[in-house]
N, C-alpha and C positions, 0 to 999 in steps of 0.2 A: 446349969441353972435350971432353978425349980420352979412352977409356978403352978397353983394349984386353980383347976377349972370348973368351976362350976355348971357353966351352960356350954353346949353348943351352938355352931353357925345353925341354922334352918333349915339351908340351902343342902339337897338330898347328895349334891358333889362332894361335901366334906366325907361321907361315909367312905364317897371313889377315892377319893384322896389320901383319907387317914393311912398312913401306915408307908405311902407312898411318895411324901414330902415331908418336912421338918414340921413338927406339929405345934411348934411356936406360931409358923406362920396361919396356920388355920385358924388359930385363936386370936390374931391379932384385930384389936376395935378401934374404931374414930373416936372422936372427944365424947361423942354423947353414947357410947358405949354400946355400937352398934359393930357388930362381926363385918369385918373389909370382906370378906370371903362371899359372904350376901348380898355385895353391892355390885359383884362382877358379873356382866352378861352369860348366861348360858351358854351360849353360842362361841363364848373366847375360853371357856373353861371345857366343853367339848373339844376343840381344838388342841388345848394343852394335854389335854387329859388323851388323846388319840395319838399326838406326835412328841409333845417334849417330856414326859413324864417319866421315864427310865433315863435320861441324855443328865450327863452330871453337870449340865447350867438348869437345871429345871428348877430348883428352889431360889436361882437367881432372878428366872423370867417370872417366877410366881410372887415374891416381891415385890416387883416393879410393876405386876400388872395389880397387887394389892395396892399401893400407891397412889398408881393412878385412880384405881376405884375411889378411892376415899378424895382424890381431888376431881370427882366427877366430870371427869372425861369421856366424850363420848365413847360406847362400842367399837366404831370401828376404829376411834385412835387409839385405844387399846390393844385389840385386835391385830391392826396392822404392825405396831411393834414386834408382836410374839412372832408375825406368821413372816416378818421379814427378819430379824435377829437371830432366830432358829433355825434356817436351815441356810444361815451364811457361816454360825457356828458350825454347823454339822461338817459343812466342807470345809472349812480352815483346820478341823479336829484331824478331817481325813487324811487332807493332802500331808499335816505336819504329823501324822501318826502321834495324836495327843489322845490321853486317856482319861485323863481325870481335870478339874478346872485350875487346880494347881498346876498343873504342866501349861497351863496357856497363861503365855507373856502378852501383853496386850502390844506393847510396843515394838515387840518383833512378828510375833504371829501375825495379828491383825494388821500392823503394817505392812507384812510383804502380801497380804491379799490386796490391800488398798492399793500398793504400786504396779499388779499386775505381775506379779512373779509367779503366782499359781493364780490356773481359770482366768488367763487373760483374753476370752472369748466372753467373757462379763461386762456387761454394759457400761460404762459410767454413770449412768443413771444406776444402776443396780449398786456398785461402790457408792455414790455419790449416799443413797438413801437408806445402805447400810451406817456410815460413817452417823450421820446427822439422828437417825434414831436409837444408834447405840450410845451416843454422847447423851444426847438427850435424858433417855431411861437413866443411864448409871448417875450422872449430876442430880436429877430430880428424885432418885431413891435414896440419894446419899442425904442431898439436903433435907426430905422430910424424915428423915431418922434424926438428924441430929436437932430437930424444931419439936419433932411431936412424941418422941419416947423419951425416960432416963436414960440417964449414962448408966447403969448397970444393965438393962434391954439393951441399949447401944453397943455394947463390946459381945453379946452376945448374936446380934443380928448384922454386924459386920462381914462377917464371915461370908451374908448371900450378898455384897454389893458386888454388880459388875466393876469389874476394875477400870479405873478410869484413864485413856490414852494421852500419852503427853501433847500431842501431836490434836491439827483439827484440821476443817477444810480446806485453811489457807497452806497446805503444806503441800495441797496435790491439785494438779489441775483438772482433774476429771470432775469437780463439783460445777467450777464454773462454765464445761463443754458441757455436761449433763442440763443444767440452767438452760443453758442457750438453745442445744439442741431442744429441748422438750416445750419453749417457749418459740421456735423457729417451727416445728411441726404442727404446734397448736393453731402456731399463724395464718402458715400453708394451707390448714383445713380449714381455717375460718375465709380466709378468700375466696375457697372454692363454694362454700355457702352463700355467705353475703348477699351478690348477686340475685340470689333466688329467694327469699324467705316468702315472699309474695306468693309465687310458684308452688314451693312448699306448702303453704297453709292451703291456697287452692286447687291442690291436685288430693290432698289430705279431704277436701270436702267433696270433692266430684267421686274420689270411692270410695268413702262413705254411703254416699249417694247411690253409688251403684252395688254396693255390699245390702245396702235396708233395700232395693229392690229385689234381689236373690233372695232375702231373707223373706217379704212379703210374700213375694211367688208365691217359697216353699210350705209358707203356711196355708197358704188358700190352696194348694192343692192336697195337702192334709187333710183339710176340711172338705173340699170335695170329695175327696175320696171316703171320708167317713160318712158324708150326707148321704152318698148313692151307692153307700156297702162296696164300692168300686175293688178289686181285689187288684194287688200288686205286683209285679210294679206298675208305677204309672206314669206315661211319658208326659212334659210339660214342654210350651217353650215361650218365650216372650220376645221382646226387639225392645231394643238400648234406645235412648233418644238421638235425635238428629244428629247429632256430635260425634257420638260412637258410631252410630250408623251399621250395627249388629244385630244379629238372630242369637239369643242363647240355648241349646236345648240340653235336656235333663233328662234323669230315670227319678221318681222318687221309690225311696225300698224303705222296708224296716226289717228286722234281723232273719226272722221267719222267709220272708218272701226270697230274700238276698240267696240263703240256704237252699232252698227247693229250686231255685232255679239255677243253681249251679251247683246239684246235687251232687255231680261225678267227681266232684272236686274237693269233695266232704265224705268222711265218714259214714258209716249206716247210720248208727248210735248217734250221730250229730242230727241228721237226718229225722232219724224219726222224733226225737227231739221238739223238731224244728215243726213236724207235722203236728206233733199233739199239743204244742204250745207250752210246753211244760221247763222249770228250772230257769234257766238264760233266757227263753223264749218265749218266758210266759208274759202276758199284757204288760203284768205289774213293773218289768225287765226290759220291757218293750221299747224301742227308740225309732225316729225316722231319720236317715239320711238322703241322700243325694250323689248320685252319678253324672258327673259332666261331660257330656255326648261330644255335643263339637258348638262351634261357633261359626257361622256363614256372616257374608257381606250382606249388606240388602241394598245398599247403591250401584256397587261398580265386580267387580269379578277380583277381587284386590284378597288376597287370605287375611281373615280374619284375626285377630289377635286373640280374644275371647278374656276372659277374667287374668288380672296381672300377677295374682298369688297361686298360679296352677302350678308354674315350674318349680316352684318350691317344696308342691307336692311330690310332682314328675321325679324330681332330682332327690326326694326320702330325707330333706333337711330340716324338717320339722323336731322341734321338740327335743331329744335325748337320741339321736338320729346314728351315735356312735354304736350304741347297745347291739351288742350280736352281727357287728357289722365286718364284713373280713376286710382285710389288708387290703385288699385291691377297691372295697367299695369306700373304704374309709378314702382312702388317696385321691379316689375321682370326685367323694363329698368335699374335702377340703380343697380340693382347686377350685373345685363349682364358687365355695364360700371366698376364696383367696382375690377370684374372680372380680366378687363384688366388695371386697375391703374386709372381709371377716375375717378377721386370724390371718396369719403368715403360714403359708404353706411347706416350710422347711421348720416351722414349729414342731415342736414335742406333744403342746396339747391341743385336744379338737373344738373347734369355736361351736358355740350353742348359740347362734343369736336367734333363732326362734324358739327356744326354752323358757315358755314364760315361766316355770315352778308355780304355775297356780292352779287349779284346777279349774276347766270349763271355759279356760283362757289362751285360746288355740288348740290347745292341746285334744287332740281327738277320741274318741271315744274306743275303749279296746277292741271291738267287734272292728271297728270301721278300720284301723290302726294292724291289725292282725292278717283281716283278708283283702285289703286294699288292692293284692297284686290279682286277685282272682276277676276282679272286674274287667269289662271289655275298656272303660274308659274312663274316668279319673274318680274316685270315690273320698267325699268327705261330708264332714258334719259342718251346718251353716252355721250353727248357734257359735261355737267356739270363734270363729272366725267374726260372724258378726260382731260379738263382747267385745273381740280384742280391738276392731277399727273403731267402734264407739268409743272407749277408754282411749287410742290412740288421737283420735279426732280432739277429745277435750285436751288432751296434753301439747298437741301441738298449737293450739289454738292458743292456748296459756303461753305456754312457750317464748312464742314466735310474739307477740302484743305485749308480754309485760316482762318479759327478761327472768320470769323468775327461776330461782334454786326447784331440782325435783324433789328436794325436802318438804319444800312452799306449798309443790302442788297437792303432795301428798295429806297436808293437812286439811284441805277444802274437805266439809263438812255441812249437811243439812242441820245447822241449826241458826237460831236470829243472833247468837254471839259472833258467827263465822259470816254470814253471808247477810250485806246490808242491802236494803233499796232504799234509793232517797227520789223525793220527788222535788227537782230543781226544776223553774222555768216552765210547770207542765209538762214535765218529760222524766222518765223512769230512768235510775242510775244506778248503778251495781259497784260493788266492790268482794273482797272477800279478805278475812285477816289469816294472819299465820304468823308464825314466830319466824322470823328470820334466822341462819347461820349465826349465831354468836352473842344472841339477845336471848332473852329469859321473859319477854312479853310482844304480845302479837302487835303487827303494825298494819296499815292498809296497803293492798293491792287492788287498783282501778281495772275494770272489765269491761270489755263494751257489751251492748245489747245481745250480740250475734254470739258471744261465749256465755251470757247468760243464758241463752237458747237451748246451747248445746250441752250446758249443766243441766237443763231442764230432760233432755232426751235421757241423759242419762239416769236420771232421777227417776225415767219414765220405768228404763229399760231395767234398775233396779226393781223396783217394786212388782213389775211383770215376776222377777225372777223368784221373788219371795213370796209370790201368790197373791198381789194386788195390797200387802199390807203396807204398814210405815219401813223405812232403811233401818235394819237393824243396827244397832250399837254394835262395834267390836274394839278390840284393843288395837291401837297403833304399832306398827311391825319394825320400824326403819329406825333408823338411828335417833338418838336422845327421845326415847320414847320416855324415859325418865319424866321427861314434861310432859307429858300424855298418861297418865296412870289411870285415868278413866277412859271407858268405852264410848265412841262417841259414830253417828250412823258418817260415816266417810264417805265420801262419792268412790273413792277408788278402794272398792270390795267388792267379792265374790264369793259367793260358798260361803257366808259366814266368815268371813278371812280376808283382812285389809291386806294391801298388795305392797310387797317391794319394790324397790329400784328395778331389779332386774323384769319384772313383769310389766312394767310401765316400758325399761327399751322394748322387749321384746314385739309390744302393741307397738311401736314406734315403726320399728325395723320392718315388722308386717304389714304396715298401712303404705309406707312410702318405698317396698321393695320394686325395683327395675329402675327406679329414679337413679341417673347415673352423674354422678361429682365426683370431678379430681383436679386435683391440683395443677400446677404450670407444669411439674413433671412427669404427668400422666397419671401418678397415685391415686387409685380408686379412695372416695373420702365416703365415712359412714355418719348419718344422721346422729349425732348423741343429743341428749338432754345440756349439759353443760355446753356444748361446741354452738347450738341455738342461743345459748346465754352469751358467749363471746360474740355472736355473728351481733343480734341485738343491740350489744353496746358498740360494736364496730360500725356498725349502720350510724347508730344515732350521733355517735362523736365525729367521724370522718366524714361522713355524706350528708349528714344533717345540719352539724357545724353545732351541736348541742354542748353547752360547756360541760366537762369531766362531773365537777361538784353535781349538777342537775341530775346526769346520767347514775352518779355515785347513789343518790337519793331514790330514783328511781328504779336502782337495782336492789337497795337497800343494803349498801357496803358501807359500811365505816372508813375505811382505808381508802383514798381519793386515788394511792399511789396504787392501789390494786386496781381499781377501775380503769385507771391509765394502759395497763396490762393489756388489761379486756380489749379496750378500747384501740391499741395503738395500730395502725395503717397496716393495712394487710400488702403483699408485695403489687400487686396489681392496682393497687390505692395509689402506691408511692408515686408509680410509673404516670399514672394518666396525672394524677397531680402535679408531677414534674414539669408536663406539657404544656396544663393549663398555668402554672404559674409562671412561666419562661414568656407565656403568649400575656398575661396580664404585666409583667414586669414591664416587657418593651412595649408598652400603651403608658402607662400611668406613674409605676411608681419607682422612688430614688431607690437605684439596688445596691448603692452602700448604705442607704439607712435601712433596706429590707434586710441584709444579713449582719448589721450588728442590733438588731432587736433581740431582746435576751429572753427567756425563758419567765421571769418575773415579769415583765412587759406584758408579756403575751396572758398573764395571769391577772393580771390588771384587767385588761380587755373583758374576760370574761366575767368578774366581778361586776363589770358595769350593767348585767344584766341585772336590773333590780326591779323592775315592772311585775306585778303579780297579776295573771288571768282568773285563777279562779278554777276549780273543776267542773268539769260539764260543763263548760258554756259552750254554744254552738259557735264554730269557725268555719272558714272557709273549707268547703269540701267535707265536712264532717265534724267530730266534737272531740274537743279539748280534752283529757282523762289523765292532768296531772295537777296537784294544787301547790306545787313548787314555785320559785320564782321562773318566770316565763321563759322556757331556753331559747327561744329566736327573736326575742324583741318582738311578739307577736305577729312575725313573718311565719305563717300557718302554713303556709304552703312547704308539703316537704317534711314536715315538724313530726319527727319520732313520737310528739306526745299526743297524734292524733289519731283516730282511728275514722277511715274513709267511710262515708256512708251513701250509697248509691242511689239516695232519696235527693243527695247536694249534687248531682253531675252535672246539672247547668248550671252551677257556679263556679265550677272551672273552665266549662266551655266558655261560659262567657271571659272567664280572665285571658283563655288561649285569643279569644279574638280581640281582646283590651290590649295584651301585650301586645300584640301583632302592629296597633295602631300606634304603640308606643314605639314599639321600635323604627317604625318608619320616620316620625316625627324626629327622635333622637337621632336618628343617622342623617338626617336630613340637615338638622344643628349642629352637628359633628360632636355633640355629645357622648363619643365611646363608651365609656366606663355605665353608662347608664340604659345604653345601649345593649349594652351587655347582659346588664339588670333583667332586663324586659325579654330577654333572649331567655335567662334561666328561670325566669317567670313560665315560659311554656316549657320548658324541660319539664320541671317540676309540677306542673299541672297535667302535663300529659303523662307523666309516671303513674300518678295519682288516678287518672281516668283510667289504664292498664290496669290497676290493682282492682277499681272499682268492674271493671268489664270480667275479671274472672270471679268478684262476688257475686255478679246479677247471676253468671252461668251457673255457677252452682245453685247458686238460691233458683234459678226457673228448673234446673234438673230436680232438685228436691222434690218439687211436686209435682214430677212425670210417676203416672201409675201404669204399669205396663201391664196390656191384658192380656192376661196367660191365656194357653190355650192348652188342649187337654188331649192325646190321643191313646188310644189303645196300643197295649206295650207289641211292640213286633220286634223280634229278635233278629238283628241285623249285626253287619260289619257297622265298623265307624267309618262310611262313605257322605 
C-alpha cells in the first residue's frame, strides 16, 4: 500500500517511533484530519517506547492505542490496557516459546494461560483483567477499522488487529471469583473504616494543629536568631496543649552551623566551605532545619510519645527509601511498611507510600537527607511536613464530608466559576464546582464553613510560598486533563506544578500515620481516597438509612447499581442488623410478611421520600447541605447530609432530655415501638454530640499559641 504523506504529526514521538513501527500507523488521522498520534498522552507513549517497541505485537498495541485516542478515552484507560496486555503477552510468548505474532494462536496460547496451565501463581484478578482488556481492545479496534477507514485501508491495517478469542469470561470461573474477592476485600476494608470517620477527620485536625504549632515555633526561632544575631545552633522548646501534656525540645540549625559543629564527620574541604559560607553554604543557598532532641511528659512520669511522624524518619521510609539501600535494609523497611498495611512483605516490588513525587511536599532537602545520620537527634525539614499536613487535612475533610472522588478534589481552584459563596437566611454557604467522572460539565458539591476555612488556610500557605502574590495558574496534571486545557489557580499545587494523585495519597498517609485500622481477620487497612468514598456511601445508606438514589446524587453517580455496591452493608453491619432485626421482629413485625417483601416493594418505599428540604437550611444540631429530596423525611438526627455545628450543641442536649421523657411516657403506655424510637433519638443525638466534642477540641487547640523558650546551645547526650 502506498500513501502520499504531505505532513507529519507534531509530537516529538513521531521521530522517536519512525522506523521502529509501521509508518502508516503513525499517519492515521481522525475525521477532522488530526493525527491520532498527536492525541496520545506522552506518558503512554513513553511506556510504549521503553517497553513494547521491540516486541512483535508493538504495531498491534499501537493500533489499539491510536483507536482509543480517537475515542477521547482517559489517558489512564489507554495506558492501563497497554500495561496489562504487554507483560502478559511477554509471559505467554516466553512460556510457549513463540517468536512472532503469526505464531500466536489466541484460542490455544491465551486459553492455556487463562486456564492456569502456565503461571499458576498468577491471581484470578490478573487473569480476569487480561481477558477483559484484551477482548475490549481487540473488539473496539476492529469496529473502528470497519467504520472509520476505507476498504482499501482495512485490507492493509487488518494485519495489526489482535486476534479475537472464541471464548469469553463466561468460560472461566476466575472472572466471578476475582470480582467476588475484590468486592469482599473492599467491603472488609470499608468495615474497618466506617465507624471511625469522625475520628479520622478529628485526628487530622488535631495533628495539623500540632504541625502548625511546630511550624510557628520554628519561624519564631529563626526570627529570634536573626533579630539578636545569635549563633546557631540554638535550642528552643515549647509546651503542647493540656490534652497532649508534653514538652518538645528542638535545635535550630542551618547548613554551615551543622557542618561546623560536626567537623570531625566532614572532609576538610567541606568544613572550609562552611566557614567561608561559599558555594552550597552561601547565604542564597542556605536554609534552616531542626533537630528533634526529646519529648518529656509535663504532668506525670509516663513516657512521652513525641510527634507522630518521627518513626517514619527513624525507620527511613520517607521518599524513595529503596535507593542505595542494602538488601538487609530493604527487608527491614519492607517489614515495617507491611506491618502498617503498605505492600506485602513477600511482594517483589518495594512500596513507597510516603513518596510524594512532588518537590517541597514531604521530601526533605538534599542536605538533610544526606547528613541526617550525623545528628544526635532526629533531623528534618519543617516546611515540607507542614505543607503535606495542610494539603492532607483539606483532602480528608472534603473526602469524608462529600464523598468526592480524588479527580474532583484536584479540580478545585481559586476562581469564581469554581468556588461559590451564597448568602441565604443571613448566613454564608459554600460550594465548589467540578466535573464528575463520566461527565463533561461541572456539577455542584456542597461544603461546610469549616471546609471553606481550610481552603482559605491552603490559600494563605500558597500565597506565602509564592511570595505574597496571587496563586499562580498551572496546568492540570491528572486524568482527563483534556477537559482542562487552560491553566488555572488550582489549590492542590506547589512549586508551580499541580498535584497528581500520588501526591495527595502520600499527604493523607503522612498525616494519618499511626492510626491503626484492621479488618475482622486482623489485616491492617490503610486509608485510601476511594476507600473513604466507599465508607461515606456505606455510612449514609446502612447507618443513616438514606435512599440509594439520593446517595447516588450526593456522590454524583449516574448508575444507582454502582452506588448499591459502594454502600452494601459491611460484615459488622450485617451482624449488628441481624440482632436488631430479630429484636424488632419479635416485638411487632409479622415474620411471614417481612420475609415476603420484595426488592421492588423496598424501592417503592424509597420513592416515598418526596419532600424537599432545600440546601443550607438550619436544622437540628447543624446545617443541611443537600438540595435533593430529603433523604430522611426531615428526620435530621444522624442524617449524613447534615454538618454538625458546635454552636447548636444545646439543641441536641434538649433532644436527649426530651427523648428520655418520651421514653418513660411510652413505656408507661405500653407503646414499645415508640419507646424504641425515643431510644434511637437519644443514640443519634449522643453520636452527634461526640462528633461536636471532637470539633470543639481541635478548634480549641487551633487557638493554642505555645510560648517558645530559647536556650544557649549545650552539646549534650539526649538525656
